[in-house]
py3Dmol code that shows the C-alpha trace and the ligand (Angstrom):
import py3Dmol

protein = """\
ATOM      1  CA  MET A   1      13.564  75.332  57.933  1.00  0.00           C
ATOM      2  CA  ASN A   2      12.488  71.706  57.965  1.00  0.00           C
ATOM      3  CA  ASP A   3      11.908  69.671  61.116  1.00  0.00           C
ATOM      4  CA  GLU A   4      15.163  67.764  60.731  1.00  0.00           C
ATOM      5  CA  ASN A   5      17.289  70.901  60.690  1.00  0.00           C
ATOM      6  CA  ALA A   6      15.291  72.355  63.564  1.00  0.00           C
ATOM      7  CA  ARG A   7      16.026  69.225  65.598  1.00  0.00           C
ATOM      8  CA  ILE A   8      19.731  69.499  64.795  1.00  0.00           C
ATOM      9  CA  LEU A   9      19.862  73.125  65.937  1.00  0.00           C
ATOM     10  CA  SER A  10      17.965  72.216  69.091  1.00  0.00           C
ATOM     11  CA  HIS A  11      20.469  69.460  69.822  1.00  0.00           C
ATOM     12  CA  ALA A  12      23.387  71.823  69.196  1.00  0.00           C
ATOM     13  CA  GLU A  13      21.912  74.313  71.645  1.00  0.00           C
ATOM     14  CA  GLY A  14      21.575  71.589  74.257  1.00  0.00           C
ATOM     15  CA  LEU A  15      25.206  70.618  73.772  1.00  0.00           C
ATOM     16  CA  LEU A  16      26.423  74.211  74.124  1.00  0.00           C
ATOM     17  CA  ARG A  17      24.449  74.658  77.325  1.00  0.00           C
ATOM     18  CA  ALA A  18      25.818  71.390  78.688  1.00  0.00           C
ATOM     19  CA  ILE A  19      29.473  72.243  78.080  1.00  0.00           C
ATOM     20  CA  GLU A  20      29.486  75.897  79.159  1.00  0.00           C
ATOM     21  CA  PRO A  21      26.422  76.474  81.369  1.00  0.00           C
ATOM     22  CA  VAL A  22      27.766  79.477  83.260  1.00  0.00           C
ATOM     23  CA  GLU A  23      28.601  81.502  80.148  1.00  0.00           C
ATOM     24  CA  LEU A  24      25.190  80.910  78.606  1.00  0.00           C
ATOM     25  CA  GLY A  25      23.254  81.000  81.879  1.00  0.00           C
ATOM     26  CA  ASP A  26      19.506  81.213  81.567  1.00  0.00           C
ATOM     27  CA  GLY A  27      19.804  83.524  78.591  1.00  0.00           C
ATOM     28  CA  PRO A  28      18.641  82.665  75.121  1.00  0.00           C
ATOM     29  CA  VAL A  29      20.845  80.932  72.545  1.00  0.00           C
ATOM     30  CA  TYR A  30      20.006  81.977  69.018  1.00  0.00           C
ATOM     31  CA  LEU A  31      21.159  79.584  66.305  1.00  0.00           C
ATOM     32  CA  LEU A  32      19.824  81.014  63.082  1.00  0.00           C
ATOM     33  CA  ASP A  33      19.850  79.913  59.492  1.00  0.00           C
ATOM     34  CA  ALA A  34      22.194  82.299  57.659  1.00  0.00           C
ATOM     35  CA  ALA A  35      19.656  82.511  54.841  1.00  0.00           C
ATOM     36  CA  SER A  36      17.401  84.500  57.168  1.00  0.00           C
ATOM     37  CA  ALA A  37      19.928  87.367  57.296  1.00  0.00           C
ATOM     38  CA  ALA A  38      20.118  88.884  53.814  1.00  0.00           C
ATOM     39  CA  TRP A  39      23.131  91.024  54.761  1.00  0.00           C
ATOM     40  CA  PHE A  40      25.225  88.044  55.776  1.00  0.00           C
ATOM     41  CA  ASP A  41      27.759  86.748  53.250  1.00  0.00           C
ATOM     42  CA  SER A  42      28.006  82.994  53.706  1.00  0.00           C
ATOM     43  CA  SER A  43      30.274  82.525  50.695  1.00  0.00           C
ATOM     44  CA  THR A  44      33.396  82.309  52.854  1.00  0.00           C
ATOM     45  CA  CYS A  45      32.131  80.743  56.052  1.00  0.00           C
ATOM     46  CA  ILE A  46      29.496  78.341  57.300  1.00  0.00           C
ATOM     47  CA  GLY A  47      29.092  79.832  60.746  1.00  0.00           C
ATOM     48  CA  ALA A  48      29.630  83.159  62.415  1.00  0.00           C
ATOM     49  CA  THR A  49      29.218  85.034  65.644  1.00  0.00           C
ATOM     50  CA  HIS A  50      29.933  88.511  66.951  1.00  0.00           C
ATOM     51  CA  PRO A  51      29.560  90.196  70.343  1.00  0.00           C
ATOM     52  CA  SER A  52      26.497  92.064  69.111  1.00  0.00           C
ATOM     53  CA  PHE A  53      25.042  89.441  66.793  1.00  0.00           C
ATOM     54  CA  ASP A  54      21.963  89.174  68.983  1.00  0.00           C
ATOM     55  CA  LEU A  55      21.277  92.868  68.413  1.00  0.00           C
ATOM     56  CA  LEU A  56      22.074  92.669  64.723  1.00  0.00           C
ATOM     57  CA  LEU A  57      19.673  89.760  64.402  1.00  0.00           C
ATOM     58  CA  ARG A  58      16.995  91.185  66.656  1.00  0.00           C
ATOM     59  CA  PRO A  59      14.656  92.319  63.845  1.00  0.00           C
ATOM     60  CA  ILE A  60      14.740  88.824  62.365  1.00  0.00           C
ATOM     61  CA  LEU A  61      14.257  87.185  65.739  1.00  0.00           C
ATOM     62  CA  GLU A  62      11.344  89.478  66.510  1.00  0.00           C
ATOM     63  CA  SER A  63       9.743  88.726  63.158  1.00  0.00           C
ATOM     64  CA  GLN A  64       9.988  85.031  64.044  1.00  0.00           C
ATOM     65  CA  GLY A  65       8.622  85.635  67.537  1.00  0.00           C
ATOM     66  CA  ARG A  66      11.881  84.390  69.065  1.00  0.00           C
ATOM     67  CA  TRP A  67      13.430  87.476  70.673  1.00  0.00           C
ATOM     68  CA  ARG A  68      13.881  86.914  74.412  1.00  0.00           C
ATOM     69  CA  GLY A  69      16.509  89.523  75.150  1.00  0.00           C
ATOM     70  CA  ARG A  70      20.246  89.449  74.794  1.00  0.00           C
ATOM     71  CA  GLY A  71      22.059  86.173  74.372  1.00  0.00           C
ATOM     72  CA  PHE A  72      24.603  84.158  72.415  1.00  0.00           C
ATOM     73  CA  ALA A  73      23.794  84.284  68.697  1.00  0.00           C
ATOM     74  CA  CYS A  74      25.235  82.412  65.707  1.00  0.00           C
ATOM     75  CA  LEU A  75      24.435  82.304  62.053  1.00  0.00           C
ATOM     76  CA  LEU A  76      24.790  78.912  60.413  1.00  0.00           C
ATOM     77  CA  ASP A  77      24.719  78.117  56.727  1.00  0.00           C
ATOM     78  CA  VAL A  78      22.034  75.454  57.005  1.00  0.00           C
ATOM     79  CA  GLU A  79      21.931  75.002  53.249  1.00  0.00           C
ATOM     80  CA  TRP A  80      25.662  74.208  53.188  1.00  0.00           C
ATOM     81  CA  PHE A  81      25.307  71.627  55.937  1.00  0.00           C
ATOM     82  CA  ALA A  82      22.353  70.035  54.161  1.00  0.00           C
ATOM     83  CA  ALA A  83      24.311  69.787  50.904  1.00  0.00           C
ATOM     84  CA  ASN A  84      27.667  68.717  52.315  1.00  0.00           C
ATOM     85  CA  ALA A  85      26.682  66.576  55.282  1.00  0.00           C
ATOM     86  CA  LYS A  86      23.605  64.755  54.087  1.00  0.00           C
ATOM     87  CA  PRO A  87      23.307  61.904  56.606  1.00  0.00           C
ATOM     88  CA  TRP A  88      21.570  63.172  59.737  1.00  0.00           C
ATOM     89  CA  GLY A  89      24.375  62.106  62.064  1.00  0.00           C
ATOM     90  CA  TRP A  90      27.064  63.767  59.970  1.00  0.00           C
ATOM     91  CA  ARG A  91      25.086  66.968  59.754  1.00  0.00           C
ATOM     92  CA  LEU A  92      24.493  66.954  63.484  1.00  0.00           C
ATOM     93  CA  LYS A  93      28.214  66.618  64.138  1.00  0.00           C
ATOM     94  CA  ALA A  94      29.143  69.287  61.603  1.00  0.00           C
ATOM     95  CA  VAL A  95      26.664  71.771  63.049  1.00  0.00           C
ATOM     96  CA  CYS A  96      27.760  71.006  66.604  1.00  0.00           C
ATOM     97  CA  ARG A  97      31.429  71.426  65.692  1.00  0.00           C
ATOM     98  CA  THR A  98      30.713  74.796  64.123  1.00  0.00           C
ATOM     99  CA  THR A  99      28.643  76.051  67.044  1.00  0.00           C
ATOM    100  CA  ILE A 100      31.398  74.954  69.440  1.00  0.00           C
ATOM    101  CA  HIS A 101      33.876  76.887  67.308  1.00  0.00           C
ATOM    102  CA  GLU A 102      31.654  79.945  67.683  1.00  0.00           C
ATOM    103  CA  LEU A 103      31.199  79.406  71.415  1.00  0.00           C
ATOM    104  CA  ALA A 104      34.993  79.424  71.729  1.00  0.00           C
ATOM    105  CA  HIS A 105      34.891  82.913  70.206  1.00  0.00           C
ATOM    106  CA  ARG A 106      32.161  83.944  72.617  1.00  0.00           C
ATOM    107  CA  VAL A 107      34.170  83.123  75.753  1.00  0.00           C
ATOM    108  CA  CYS A 108      37.087  85.155  74.345  1.00  0.00           C
ATOM    109  CA  PHE A 109      34.977  88.274  73.788  1.00  0.00           C
ATOM    110  CA  PRO A 110      35.491  90.688  76.690  1.00  0.00           C
ATOM    111  CA  LEU A 111      32.344  91.082  78.787  1.00  0.00           C
ATOM    112  CA  SER A 112      32.434  94.795  78.022  1.00  0.00           C
ATOM    113  CA  MET A 113      31.941  93.939  74.348  1.00  0.00           C
ATOM    114  CA  LEU A 114      29.024  91.658  75.160  1.00  0.00           C
ATOM    115  CA  ASP A 115      27.406  94.376  77.240  1.00  0.00           C
ATOM    116  CA  SER A 116      27.932  96.965  74.532  1.00  0.00           C
ATOM    117  CA  ASP A 117      25.088  97.860  72.224  1.00  0.00           C
ATOM    118  CA  VAL A 118      27.476  98.691  69.396  1.00  0.00           C
ATOM    119  CA  THR A 119      26.422  96.776  66.329  1.00  0.00           C
ATOM    120  CA  GLU A 120      29.063  97.284  63.675  1.00  0.00           C
ATOM    121  CA  ALA A 121      28.533  94.455  61.285  1.00  0.00           C
ATOM    122  CA  PHE A 122      31.737  92.533  61.035  1.00  0.00           C
ATOM    123  CA  THR A 123      31.572  88.789  60.968  1.00  0.00           C
ATOM    124  CA  VAL A 124      33.546  85.997  62.497  1.00  0.00           C
ATOM    125  CA  ALA A 125      34.415  83.337  59.986  1.00  0.00           C
ATOM    126  CA  ALA A 126      34.086  79.736  61.023  1.00  0.00           C
ATOM    127  CA  MET A 127      35.664  78.119  58.013  1.00  0.00           C
ATOM    128  CA  SER A 128      37.600  80.876  56.346  1.00  0.00           C
ATOM    129  CA  THR A 129      41.034  80.142  55.009  1.00  0.00           C
ATOM    130  CA  ASP A 130      41.752  83.834  54.787  1.00  0.00           C
ATOM    131  CA  VAL A 131      44.434  84.832  57.249  1.00  0.00           C
ATOM    132  CA  ALA A 132      43.365  88.456  56.883  1.00  0.00           C
ATOM    133  CA  VAL A 133      39.989  87.481  58.309  1.00  0.00           C
ATOM    134  CA  ASP A 134      41.728  85.715  61.156  1.00  0.00           C
ATOM    135  CA  ASP A 135      43.588  88.914  61.914  1.00  0.00           C
ATOM    136  CA  VAL A 136      40.309  90.650  62.643  1.00  0.00           C
ATOM    137  CA  VAL A 137      38.523  88.088  64.699  1.00  0.00           C
ATOM    138  CA  GLY A 138      41.154  86.400  66.739  1.00  0.00           C
ATOM    139  CA  HIS A 139      41.649  82.724  65.962  1.00  0.00           C
ATOM    140  CA  GLY A 140      44.484  83.100  68.379  1.00  0.00           C
ATOM    141  CA  GLY A 141      45.977  81.207  71.264  1.00  0.00           C
ATOM    142  CA  THR A 142      43.168  82.107  73.658  1.00  0.00           C
ATOM    143  CA  TRP A 143      40.552  80.924  71.225  1.00  0.00           C
ATOM    144  CA  LEU A 144      42.524  77.744  70.603  1.00  0.00           C
ATOM    145  CA  ARG A 145      42.807  77.090  74.340  1.00  0.00           C
ATOM    146  CA  ALA A 146      39.044  77.602  74.732  1.00  0.00           C
ATOM    147  CA  LEU A 147      38.385  75.301  71.794  1.00  0.00           C
ATOM    148  CA  CYS A 148      40.510  72.535  73.310  1.00  0.00           C
ATOM    149  CA  HIS A 149      38.495  72.746  76.533  1.00  0.00           C
ATOM    150  CA  LEU A 150      35.159  72.775  74.752  1.00  0.00           C
ATOM    151  CA  ALA A 151      36.162  69.851  72.531  1.00  0.00           C
ATOM    152  CA  TRP A 152      37.019  67.722  75.549  1.00  0.00           C
ATOM    153  CA  ARG A 153      33.811  68.712  77.339  1.00  0.00           C
ATOM    154  CA  ALA A 154      31.725  67.924  74.276  1.00  0.00           C
ATOM    155  CA  ASN A 155      33.245  64.485  73.989  1.00  0.00           C
ATOM    156  CA  ALA A 156      32.732  63.831  77.709  1.00  0.00           C
ATOM    157  CA  THR A 157      29.099  64.953  77.710  1.00  0.00           C
ATOM    158  CA  PRO A 158      26.625  62.129  78.241  1.00  0.00           C
ATOM    159  CA  TRP A 159      24.073  61.140  75.673  1.00  0.00           C
ATOM    160  CA  PRO A 160      21.961  62.683  74.141  1.00  0.00           C
ATOM    161  CA  TYR A 161      24.418  65.535  73.713  1.00  0.00           C
ATOM    162  CA  ARG A 162      27.591  63.541  73.327  1.00  0.00           C
ATOM    163  CA  LEU A 163      29.519  64.631  70.249  1.00  0.00           C
ATOM    164  CA  GLN A 164      31.979  61.734  69.924  1.00  0.00           C
ATOM    165  CA  CYS A 165      34.439  63.396  67.614  1.00  0.00           C
ATOM    166  CA  LYS A 166      38.184  63.538  67.532  1.00  0.00           C
ATOM    167  CA  ALA A 167      39.966  66.620  68.748  1.00  0.00           C
ATOM    168  CA  ASP A 168      41.256  67.261  65.264  1.00  0.00           C
ATOM    169  CA  ASP A 169      37.693  67.504  63.960  1.00  0.00           C
ATOM    170  CA  LEU A 170      37.149  70.583  66.076  1.00  0.00           C
ATOM    171  CA  GLY A 171      40.527  72.076  65.381  1.00  0.00           C
ATOM    172  CA  ASP A 172      39.723  72.285  61.717  1.00  0.00           C
ATOM    173  CA  HIS A 173      43.448  72.315  61.109  1.00  0.00           C
ATOM    174  CA  GLY A 174      43.054  72.291  57.360  1.00  0.00           C
ATOM    175  CA  ALA A 175      41.387  75.671  57.349  1.00  0.00           C
ATOM    176  CA  TYR A 176      43.393  77.241  60.142  1.00  0.00           C
ATOM    177  CA  ARG A 177      46.678  75.497  59.529  1.00  0.00           C
ATOM    178  CA  LEU A 178      46.587  74.223  63.085  1.00  0.00           C
ATOM    179  CA  SER A 179      48.874  71.385  62.201  1.00  0.00           C
ATOM    180  CA  GLN A 180      49.340  70.408  65.809  1.00  0.00           C
ATOM    181  CA  PHE A 181      45.872  70.703  67.262  1.00  0.00           C
ATOM    182  CA  ARG A 182      46.155  67.342  68.993  1.00  0.00           C
ATOM    183  CA  ASP A 183      49.468  68.416  70.489  1.00  0.00           C
ATOM    184  CA  TYR A 184      47.921  71.624  71.825  1.00  0.00           C
ATOM    185  CA  ALA A 185      45.118  69.621  73.412  1.00  0.00           C
ATOM    186  CA  ASP A 186      47.708  67.317  74.981  1.00  0.00           C
ATOM    187  CA  THR A 187      49.566  70.223  76.593  1.00  0.00           C
ATOM    188  CA  LEU A 188      46.288  71.327  78.176  1.00  0.00           C
ATOM    189  CA  ARG A 189      45.039  67.884  79.205  1.00  0.00           C
ATOM    190  CA  ARG A 190      45.669  68.220  82.937  1.00  0.00           C
ATOM    191  CA  GLU A 191      44.122  71.698  83.032  1.00  0.00           C
ATOM    192  CA  ILE A 192      41.167  70.534  80.946  1.00  0.00           C
ATOM    193  CA  VAL A 193      40.368  67.610  83.237  1.00  0.00           C
ATOM    194  CA  ARG A 194      40.868  69.589  86.436  1.00  0.00           C
ATOM    195  CA  HIS A 195      38.712  72.475  85.241  1.00  0.00           C
ATOM    196  CA  HIS A 196      36.077  70.674  83.213  1.00  0.00           C
ATOM    197  CA  GLU A 197      33.330  72.327  85.275  1.00  0.00           C
ATOM    198  CA  THR A 198      35.030  75.694  85.727  1.00  0.00           C
ATOM    199  CA  PRO A 199      33.604  78.612  83.721  1.00  0.00           C
ATOM    200  CA  LEU A 200      35.948  79.023  80.783  1.00  0.00           C
ATOM    201  CA  ARG A 201      36.436  82.715  81.382  1.00  0.00           C
ATOM    202  CA  GLU A 202      38.035  81.849  84.720  1.00  0.00           C
ATOM    203  CA  VAL A 203      40.314  79.314  83.062  1.00  0.00           C
ATOM    204  CA  LEU A 204      41.321  81.704  80.293  1.00  0.00           C
ATOM    205  CA  ALA A 205      42.237  84.358  82.835  1.00  0.00           C
ATOM    206  CA  THR A 206      44.977  82.100  84.230  1.00  0.00           C
ATOM    207  CA  GLU A 207      48.405  81.437  82.798  1.00  0.00           C
ATOM    208  CA  PRO A 208      48.303  78.475  80.421  1.00  0.00           C
ATOM    209  CA  PRO A 209      50.708  75.570  80.873  1.00  0.00           C
ATOM    210  CA  ALA A 210      54.254  76.345  79.786  1.00  0.00           C
ATOM    211  CA  ALA A 211      54.151  73.556  77.202  1.00  0.00           C
ATOM    212  CA  PHE A 212      51.177  75.211  75.490  1.00  0.00           C
ATOM    213  CA  VAL A 213      52.955  78.562  75.336  1.00  0.00           C
ATOM    214  CA  GLU A 214      56.085  76.892  74.074  1.00  0.00           C
ATOM    215  CA  LEU A 215      54.157  75.171  71.307  1.00  0.00           C
ATOM    216  CA  LEU A 216      52.697  78.521  70.277  1.00  0.00           C
ATOM    217  CA  ALA A 217      56.099  80.137  70.316  1.00  0.00           C
ATOM    218  CA  ASN A 218      57.476  77.452  68.046  1.00  0.00           C
ATOM    219  CA  GLU A 219      54.854  77.878  65.351  1.00  0.00           C
ATOM    220  CA  SER A 220      56.679  79.310  62.411  1.00  0.00           C
ATOM    221  CA  ASP A 221      54.133  79.589  59.620  1.00  0.00           C
ATOM    222  CA  ASP A 222      51.202  81.949  59.125  1.00  0.00           C
ATOM    223  CA  SER A 223      49.057  80.142  61.631  1.00  0.00           C
ATOM    224  CA  GLY A 224      51.748  80.580  64.264  1.00  0.00           C
ATOM    225  CA  ARG A 225      51.741  84.324  63.769  1.00  0.00           C
ATOM    226  CA  VAL A 226      47.966  84.422  63.954  1.00  0.00           C
ATOM    227  CA  LEU A 227      47.889  82.269  67.065  1.00  0.00           C
ATOM    228  CA  ARG A 228      50.465  84.328  68.897  1.00  0.00           C
ATOM    229  CA  ARG A 229      48.730  87.548  67.936  1.00  0.00           C
ATOM    230  CA  GLY A 230      45.705  86.256  69.818  1.00  0.00           C
ATOM    231  CA  TYR A 231      47.699  85.722  72.962  1.00  0.00           C
ATOM    232  CA  PRO A 232      47.644  86.780  75.798  1.00  0.00           C
ATOM    233  CA  PRO A 233      43.844  86.775  76.303  1.00  0.00           C
ATOM    234  CA  ASN A 234      41.843  89.249  74.268  1.00  0.00           C
ATOM    235  CA  SER A 235      44.827  90.876  72.628  1.00  0.00           C
ATOM    236  CA  GLY A 236      43.712  89.605  69.240  1.00  0.00           C
ATOM    237  CA  LEU A 237      40.206  90.987  69.385  1.00  0.00           C
TER     238      LEU A 237
END
"""
ligand_1 = """\
1
ZN
Zn 36.092 81.534 63.946
"""
view = py3Dmol.view(width=600, height=400)
view.addModel(protein, "pdb")
view.setStyle({"model": 0}, {"cartoon": {"style": "trace"}})
view.addModel(ligand_1, "xyz")
view.setStyle({"model": 1}, {"stick": {}})
view.zoomTo()
view.show()
């Protein structure tokens, strides 16, 4: 990996730690180039995580001298970002958006799954348009709620980690058919501001605002079914 990409991944790690410090704690954050994992199929997604990705990736991390014990791990298709987001700033934003997407998955994984040493290799798609994939990994209401919080926190984070992107950028509504991402974020605005320093797991364990639930209930297309399947917390995992 060249120095530029290494700097981008370092920046993304700093952003993740800034917006959800309790979840990540002092543990390692492993953001790896997908090309380093031969078994990973990056044809349908540009980023992925899994409760046991750190264990699955351990041999690679050890070979690179990077293994520091269990922690949050993502695979990122660095080649895709380099080809599709050439300017440094664009690539930085695209990588940060994807890692935030994956972090939203992480805070939805039950702690029992994170503690488990089970390493079945299923992947979490970041950019898949395949609803069947969504069925497996839970791009549901809980994940969406977490994403709305993380998006706001990322935008509110001071330089040098500030992301400065619109909410819709993180919602990736084209891929997930989240036609109303901005509306979801609006229903959560008061909660998001009040709890911007609260560990997300604590927030997700509470009842969401009625307007958020109502918006979910009114989704009528495929995305609505997927979103509702992922709600209440952890039911879609
Ligand atoms: Zn995902």
